[in-house]
N, C-alpha and C positions, 0 to 999 in steps of 0.2 A: 383658246380658253376665254370665256367671258368673265368679266369681273363681277363679283358678287359682293356689293357693299351698299349700305343704306345711305352713307354720307360720302360725298365726293372729296371732302376735306380730309377724311381719315383714311389711312392705307387699308387695303383689304387684307383680311385675315385668312379667308378661304377663297379658293377659285374653283369654279365648276368646269370639269373636263367635258367637253362636248362629245368626245368619242365614247368614253366608258360611263359617262353620267355619274361620276363620283366627285366628291368635294375634297380638293387637295389643299393641305396646309401651305400657307404662302411661302415659307422658307424652303419647302420641298418641291416647289413648282417646277424648277429646272430639272430635277431628278426624276419627275414622274414620266413614265412611258407606258403606253398601252397598245402595243403593236397588234395584239390579238383581241383587241376590244375587251380586255379584262384588266382589272386592277385588284387582285386578291393579295393575300398575305405572301404567298410564294413568289409572285411577280415583282412586288415592291417592298423588299426587305428594308430599304433605307429611307422610305418616305412615310409620311403620315397622311392618311386620307380617311374619308368616311364614305361607305357605300352600303346601301340597303340598311341604313340606320345603324350600321356597325362601324366602330372606330378601330383602325389598325394603325399602330404607332410604335416607335421606339423612343419617343421623347418622354423619358421617365426620370424622375428625381425625387429627392426627399423634400417633404414639406416642412419649412421652417415654422417655428412657433410664432404666431402673430397674436395680436390683440383679440381677434375674433375667436381664437381657440383657448385662450386662458380661462381657467375656471371649468372647462369641460373635462369630465372624467376621462382618464387615459384610455380605458377600455372602449369608450364610445368613439374616441378619436381614431383608435386603431381599426375600427369597423367602417371608416369613411375612406372614400377614394376621392381625391380632389381633381376636378376636370376644369379646363378653361371654360369660361361661361359661354364662349361662342359655340362649344360642342353641343350644349343642351338642346337648342332647336334643331340641329342637324340629326341628332339621335332621338328626337321626340322625348326628351327627358325634362323633368321638373325637379326642383330641390327635394331631396330625400328618396328619389326612386331608387329601387334595387337594380343593380347591374351585375351581370356575370362577367367575371374577368377570367380569361384563359391565356395560358402561356406555357411554353416548355420549360421556362426558367423557374416556375413555381415548384414548391416541394412536392415530390412524387408525381409531377406532371398533372396534378388535378386542377380543378376549377374552384374559384372561390367567389362568393357573393358579398358585395359591399354596397354601402349606401352612397349615392352620387352627391357631391358637394361642390358648388361652384367656387372658382377663384378668378380674380380679375386680371392678374398678371401672368404672363407666360414666359418670364425670363428664366425660370428654373426648369421649365419643361411643360409639356401640355398635360401630363398626368403626374400626380404627386401622391405620396403616402407618407405616414408618419415615420419618425426615426426608428421606433421599436418595431413597427410592421416591416420596415425595410430590412432590419436585421434578422428577424425571426421567419417571416413568410417568404420573402423574395431572396433568391440565391445570389443574384448579381444585378448591378445596374449597367453592365457592359453589354452592348449589342442585344438589349432586351427587347423582345418583340411580344406585344400583348394585343388581345382583341377584347373589346368591351361592347356589350350589347344589353339592351334593356330587358328586364324580366317582366313577366306578366303581373298585373296587380292582384289576380286571384291566386294567392299562395296557398299551398297545402300545409296545414299545421301538422307538426310531428307529434305523435302520441308517445313515442319512446325513442331514445337515442342511446346507443351503446358506445361508451368511451373506453379506450385502452390507454393505459399509461405508456409514455414513450420509453423506449429502451427496455421494455418488458419490466419496468419497476413495479413492485407490488405496493399497493396502498393498504395501510392498516385499516381493518374493518372498523376500528373504533374512531378513526379520523375521517373515514370516507363520508359519513353523513354530514359533517361540518363542511368539508370541501364541496359536497354536492350542493349544499345551500348557497354557497358563494358562486358556484358555477351557474346555477339556475338564475340567480340575479344577473350575472354578467352576460349570459347567453340569451336572455329573454329579449324578444324583438328582433333577433338576428336570424340569418338564413345560412344553413350549412349543407354541405355535400359530403359524400363518403370520402374519407382520407384527408379531410380538412384538419388542420392542427389548431388546438385551442390551448392558450397559456393562461394560468391563473397564479396569483401570489397569495399563499396562505401563511400568515404569520412570518412574513419575510422569507419564506421558502418557496422557490419557484416549482410549479408542477406543469408538465405539458402532457396533453392528451391528444389522441388521434381518434376521429370519428370513424368507427368500424361499421356501424349499421344504423339506419334510419328507418323507422316504421311509422305508418299512418293508419288510422282507422276512420275512413271517411264514411259519412252517412249516406243514405240511399240516394239523396238528391245530389250529393257530391260524387258519387260513383259514376253518374251519367256524364259529368263534364271532366272526369279525371284525365282522360286521354287528350281532350282538347287543351287542358291546362298544360300538359307536358309538351304538346306540340307548340303552343304559344311561347313557351320558354326558349325554344330553339337550342336546346342543349344536347340533343341526340340521346345518348343513353344515360347522361348524368341526371340524377335525381336530386332536387333541392327541396328542403323543408323548412318551414318557419317554426321557430321555438316560441311556445306560448307558456303561460303560467301553469297549464295543465300537462305540459310535456314531462314525462318521467325520464330521469337520467339513470342509466345502469352502468355499473362498472364491468368492463370486459377484461377478464383475466384468462390467459392461455392456460388450459388444464394440463396437468402432468399425466402422462401415460404411465399407468401402473404396472404394465407387464414388463418382465425382466429384459426381454430382447430390446424393447424400445428404450429402456433406461440405459442400456449399454451403448446405444448409438446416439442418444440425445446429447447435444452439447450443453455444457453448464450455462446457467443464466447469470446475468449480472447481479440479480437479487440474492444469489447464493454466495456471493463474495463479500466478506466483511472486512473493514479496516483498510481498504485500498482506495479510498476516494480520490486522493490526490493523484496517485499513479494512474488510476483508471481515467481520470479527466485528461491528464496529459496524453495517454495513448489514444483516446477517443478523438481528441482535438487534432492530433497528427493525422489519424486515419481520415477524418472528415475533410480536412484540407487537401490531402493527397487524392482522395477519390472525387473531389469536386462537390462534396456536399455542403461545404462552407466557403463563403466568399474569401478569397485571398488577396484580391487586388492585382492590377496589371503589373506593377513593379515589384511585387512581393515574391521572394524566392520561396518556392514551394518545397518543403522537406518531404521526401518520399521514402525515407527509410529510418527505422528505429532499431536500436539495440537495447534489449531489456535484460538487465543483469540482476542477479540475486542468488542466494544460496540454494542448493538443491533442496526442493520442498518448500520454497518460499511462495510458490504459486504462479510462476511465470507462464507455464502452459495453460493452466486454468484461466488466467487472466486473458491471454490471447484468444482462447476458444470462446470465452464469454463475450469479448468485444466483437469478434468475427461473427458470432451467432446473430447479432442484431443487424448485420449487413447483408445485402442481397448480392454481394460480389462473388465472383468465382474464386475458389480457395485452391491454391496449389501449395502442397507441403513438400519441402525438400529434406531428404535425409542424407546425411553425410555418408552412411555406409552404402547407399545406392549410387553415389557419385563415383567413388574411386574404383578404378579398374586397372588391371595388370597391363592392358594394351595402351600403347603410346597414343595420346591424343584423345582417347575415348572419354576420360574423366572430364576434361574441359568441354567436350562436345555435349556430355549429358547435362552439365551445369548450364550451359548456354541454351540448351533445349527447353528447360523449364521456363526461362524468361521469354524465349521466342513464342512459346505457347501463350504467355500472358499478352505479348504484343499483338498476336492474331486475334485475341478476344476484344481488342479495342474497337469501338468506344465504350464497351461495357467495362465496369470496374473489375479489378483483379487484385487479390491479396496473396502475396507469397510469403510463407512462413518457413524460416530456416532455424531449426533448433541446434544449439551448441555450435555457433558460428566459428568458434575457436578451432574446431576440427577442420574447417575449410580454409581458414586464414589464421593459423597459429602465429604467435609472436616470433618464435624461433623455429626454424625447420632446416634440416640438411638434405631431405629427400628431394630429388629432382621433380618427381611427379607432383608432390605437394606444392613446390614452388610454381609449377605451371598452372595448377588450379588456382592458386592464390593470384597470380597475375591475371588470369581470366576473370576472376571475381572482381578485381579492381576495375578492369575495363567494363564489366557489367554495370558496376555501381556508377561509373562516370556516364554511361549511356542512358541510364533511366532518368537522368536529370536533363537530357537534351533532346531525346527522341520524341517526336509528336505522338507516336502510338504508345508512349508510356505515360501519357498525361493523366491516366486514371489507374495508375499502378501504385500499390503500397507494399513495401517490403518490411517485414517484422522478423528480427533475428533475436535469439536468446543465447545467453551464456551464463554459467555459474560463477565465472571469474573473469571480469572484464580486462584484467591485466594480462590475461593469456591471449588476448586478441591482438593482431598486428596493428601498430599505431597508424600505418598508412590507410587502413580500413576505417579506423575510428574518427578520422578527421571530418570536419564539416564539409559537406559536398558529396560524401560517400554514404557512410552511416551517420545521418545528420544529427539525430537526437539520441542522447543516452539517457535512459530511465532506469534508476536503481530501485529495487524493492528492498528496503532496509529490514533488519531484524525488528519485529514489532515491539512497540512499547506497551505498557499496561493497558492504555486506552484502546489501542489497536487489538490487543489480544482479547479484550473484553468483547469488542465488536465481532471478532472472529468466532468466539465461543457462542455468542448469541445466535449467529447464523447457523452454526453446527447443531446447536440444541433444538433448532426449529424442526428438525427432521426426526427427532426421537421424543419419547415420552419421558418427562422428568419432573421432579419435585423441587428443583432448585429455584430460589428466588433471586432477585437482582443483586442482593448483598452477597449471596453465595458466589455468584458468577464473578462479581467484582473481586472478591478475595482470592478466587482461583486465578484470575488474571494477574493480580498483583504478586502472587507467589510463584508464577510460572516464568521466571526470568530465563531468557535464552530460548524460549519455545518459539518456533516459527509456525506457519500455517499448517504444515503437514503434521507437526508434533501435536498441535491442538486437536486436529482431526483424529489423529491416533489416540489421544487421550479420551476423546468422547467414545470412539469405537471400543476401546478396551473397557471403558466404564459400562457400556452396553453389554459386552460379553460377560463381565463380572455380574451384572444385574440379572442376565439370562440364566446364569448358573444357579442363582438363588431362587429364580421363579421359572421353572420349566413348563408351567401349565399355560401361560399366556404371554403377551407381549411384554418384554422387559421394561421396567420402570426405573430409570436412573435416579439414584439418591446421592446425597453428599458423600456418604461413606464409600460409594462405588468410585466416585471421582478421586477420592483420597487414596483408594487402593491403586487405581490406575496411575496416579501421579508418581508412585514409587516404581512403576514399571517402565515409564517412558523417559528416555534420556534426550534432552534437548539436542537437536541436530547442530546447533551453533556451538555446542560444547563437547561433541562426541570425540574430538581429537584430544582434548585435554581434561575431560571431566574425571573425577576420581570418586570412588565409592567410600565415603567416610562412615565409620561406625556411628551408631546413634548415641553420641556422647553429649551430654547436657551439662549446663553450669552446675547443677546440683550434684553431678558425679565427681566434681573437682572440689576437694577440701581447701578452704582458705583462699589465698591469692586474691583477696578482695581488691587490692590496688590495681593489679594487672587486669582484672575483669572490668573495672571502672574505666581504665585507659582504653580497652578495646571497645567498650560500649560507646565511649565518647567518639571514637574514630569511625565506627561502623553503624551502630544503631541510631545514634542521635541525628546525624545528617539525613537518614532515611525517614525517621519518624517525625522530625521537626525541622524540615528544610527552611520554613519561613522564619524561624528564629535566627538561623545563621545569616539569612538574607537581611533581616532587620538590623542585625548588629554589624553587617558589612564585613563578615569574617569568612574565611574558607575552612572547611573541616580538615582535620589532620590528614596528611597524605599517606603517612605510613608509621608503623610501630616496629621497633626493634626489641626483641626479648633476648636478654643474655643471662646466663647463670650456669650453675653446675649441671652436669648430666643427670637426668632422672628427676628433674624438678617440674615436670608436667608442661614444658613449653609446647611440645608437639600435641599433647593432649588438649591444651587450651585452644590450639588452632583447630582441632577436630570439633570441640564444643562450639567454637565460633562459627564453623561451617554449618553446624546443626541449628544453632539458635538464631542466626542472623537471617536465614531463609533467602540468602543471595547465592549467586553462582560462586563456587569455590574452586580455584585452580591451584593445585599443589605442584611445586617444582623443586626438584633436587638438583643441586649444582651440576653434576656430570651430565645430566640429560641435555644440557644446552651445548655441550662441546661436540664438535665434529672434526674429522680429519681433513675435510674439504675446505678450502679457503672461501670465506664468505658465508658459509652454511650456518655457522654459530651465530653470527650477527643476525642472519635471516630468522633463525629460530627465536631469538629474543624479540625481534620486531614483530613476528607473527604472534607470539605470545601476548604482547600488549595490544595488538590489533584485535585479537580475539576477545580480550578482556573488555575493550572499549565497545565492541559489538554487543556483548551480552551484559553490559552494565545494568544494574549495580553488581559489582563482582569484587572478589578478594583474590589476590595473588599471594600465595604463601611460599616463601623461599626458606626451605629447611637447610641448615647449615650454609648460610649465605656467604660465609668466609671462603667457601670453595670457589666462588665466582667473583666475589667482591673484595679479594685480598688487596692489600695496600700495594701501590705501584712504587717501585724504587726510583731514585732520583736519576739513575743511569739508564732507565728503561727507554727502549727505542719505540715502543708501541706496536712492534710487529708480532708479538706473541699472541696466541689465540686468547689467552686469559685476559690480556690487556684490552684487546679489541672487543671482547664480550663485555667487559666492564665499562668501556667507553660507550657502547651501544645501550647498556643498561642505564647509565647516567642520563643519556639523551632521552630515553623513553620515559624515565621517571619524572623528569622536569625539563622537557624540551619544548619545541614549537607546538606539537600536538598535545594539548593539555589532557591530563587524566581527569575525566569527570565521572564521579561515582565509581571510581576504581581505587581501592585501598590496598596498600602493600603491607604485608605482615611478614616479618623475618625472624628467624631464630638462629642462635649461634652459641657455641661454648667458648669461642675465642674472639671476643670483640676487639681485642687489641690488634688482631690481624686485618681488620676491615679497613678499607680505604676511607679517608676522612671525607672525601667528596660525597659519599653515600650518606654520611651521618649528619649532614648539615640540614637545618630546617627547610622545608619544602620538598624534601625527599623522605627521609625517615625522621619525622618531627618528634616522635615520642621514643625515648630510650628507657626501658623498664628493666630493673634488676630483679630477676626471679631468684630470690634467696632460698637457702635451705629452710624448710618449714620450721617455724617456731613451735612452742608447746601447744598453743591453741590450734594451729593448723595441723599438727600431728595428731591431735586428738580428733579433729574433724575427719582426717584421712582414715584413721583406724575405725572411726564409727562407720564410715561409708563402706570400707572393705569388709568389716566383720558383721555388717548387717545381714548378709546373706549366708553366714556360716553358723552352724550350731555350736555354741560355746558352752564349756563347763561352768559350773557355779564359781569355781575358784579363779576364773579369768577376770582380770581387772584392767580396763583400758587405761586407767590412771597410772598403773605400774608400767604398762607398755610405753606410754608417753614418756615417763620419767627415765626409762632405760634406753630410749631411742634418740637421745641428743646427738645431733650431727648427722642423722640419717636423712636421705633424700626421699622424695615421694616413692620413686621406684623401688628403693630399698625397703621402705615400709611395706609396700605391697609384696615384696619378696619374703619378708618375715611371715606374713599371713599365709602365703602359699607354701613355704617350707614347714610351718606348724602343721598344716593340714596333711602334707605328704608324710611327715613323721607319724602322725596318728594312723594313717593308712598302713604304714609299715608294721605297726603293732597289731592292727586288727582291721581287716577290710570291711567289717560290719560295724565299725565304730559309729556311735550315735552323736557323741559330743567331742569337742576338742578341748582337752584339759590344759591347765597352765603349764605343765611340764613340757609340753610340746612347744609352746611359745618361748619358754626359757631356753630350750635347746636351739631353736631358730635364732634367738638373739645371740647366742654364743657363736654360731656358725656364720651368720650374715653380719659383716662388719661394714661401717661406713667407709666409702672409697674416696671421698672428696678430700684431697690433701690441703693442709693449711696454706701451702704456697699458692695453690689455685684460688683459695678463698681470698687471700691477701690481694691477688691480681684483680679479682672482681671488685673488691672494695676500693682499691686504688683507681680503677677505671671508672667506677660509679662516682667517686668523689671528683675526679677530673672532669667527667661529663657534666656534673652539676655546676662546676665552676664556670664551664663554657656557656 
């Protein structure tokens, strides 16, 4: 090789190879070889050289921010490629020339056009780009091989560019004109090819677009030289166009197929999923790293498997399909029912076969989806065939992290209960990442509803949707979809002539028909009882409003004062004093999830099952918070423990579990406990302390004012005779409970029917007879017990 240098004192940067007539970078001189008189990219993978005014190199690095770059717009810096100044004369370049950059490491293997900018030092590499450009456009800096060549100065202006949002995201038509103006300014003066990516920041929200189509309308003079211009670019079939001030930008959206057959086979789009931004981002990041779409680094462990958990109907399958839809990878779905076989060894063979199919597809990307992985690898199993399949699955999970032909494999598994999956499978290194889809909160429910309502005609405004979301506690994604579907059906029944138009009353009707999935195991159907249906009891109503309604309506006040809302309320008093009825009114008026439990429901003959029932009850209440747990006759499960108790009885173990859940390590947030009992003296003192049941309310026998209110409510729906006096009824019902007052009204009506089935009014004589036959049943001894307990609790 002959030395090519203008100064004898300075070391040469380039050397001319006499055999292949190419210029070789000084540090790669020893590696250069041209046995066949050729020095192209395929022959010289590890060397940097210039031939035919084209630069071939793997000397690639990030350009650090220097004084000459400060003050320059970031978008302008991203459209520059920094070359060592010695390259410019070899490639016939001057400052600002456009160059075509090609590499298999570029996104979608396309070419990009950048403006050449000289740099004097080569210690970071012979070619450099900005940090943002390195992160977004280039996949990796490891073993990167690029080719750079000069573009012709006669560039074709683009008349129209069609841009598609990345990941099939839809852009609001109201926002697109503003984004388009920002893009026009950012893109002006730059050159783009098909499949180039363009990033723009609009009000601190990043948007990424892909160039789908480029069009040009050349004049008659330009038509003559169009072919020559393309040939001079030396880009084969690649077409590059210059963006000018007259270039029109068009939003490219994939159109939905309207025929029913196509709808059935079309995978869901990401823009159809609402409220799962965080989960969606986690899943996409894992997929992109595993499939090689995102840089992971040489020493970074690449997670290749994910377990997605969530309740049935939370959107696991929908989420998987939507993420997979945007990938061009081969999809392999594994169904547990297809794996298991009655023949020895066939189940394991089938499972291994799915993964062998993925290995054969290498180096193309492959995604394997296994739904309900707990059926393949359960936590506990006694069947020999299931154990063999489980061991085979463990071996497969170990292999996909070490086999070279699994370098572009991604495994997605789903389960409705992650606790049912074998712990050996769940550890890092097998199923690497666990992603949970939680029960949606009000904000998430609102986002899901907005997505669902996009596909139907409706008259709902934003405030209506927000109110529906706030009142649909415990609803998961499938419940909200069901809510919209039932609303559309109700609207269609009202309007059979055209397309149904959903109104607020249709949603309200459907709301009563849909039971939240998160509550199906414990939900109860409460009568429509309101506070107005209960006479008196103002003190008790206030106590419950303070415990339930105030924390929900005024949470900022509790935070400002640094206090916690009451954890629980205990109602005690004689039978028939509306304790249970008040709980029903609380369920109706509070608009929160209401879970009613009777003591015996928690007991089981199997050891540990009773404690599990209590634990599951509180876990469910936390999931669907805000919620109320109502214990009717709590003395049945919270009876006082004796001093000689060993703690081995079922009742004592249940009580211990109940105490732990009420005020244990897992705090109850937005979960309120309401309990009722006729025998407060039998309840264990540990339950009664502040922090568990904070408020203890004595529901007394109704006084004269309360009895008058109860009679007014009960008699408002009954036709009364002129001689009936509510005041006389109140005076003669001293010592009666609310239930006994209702019995007086019922008995009077029955006596009237005995005399005449066609009776129009109920006369006083029938009430007089009812008062004679219905006597108060609360004994003085029991009242004294309540008074003593009330005085004792107040002293404490």
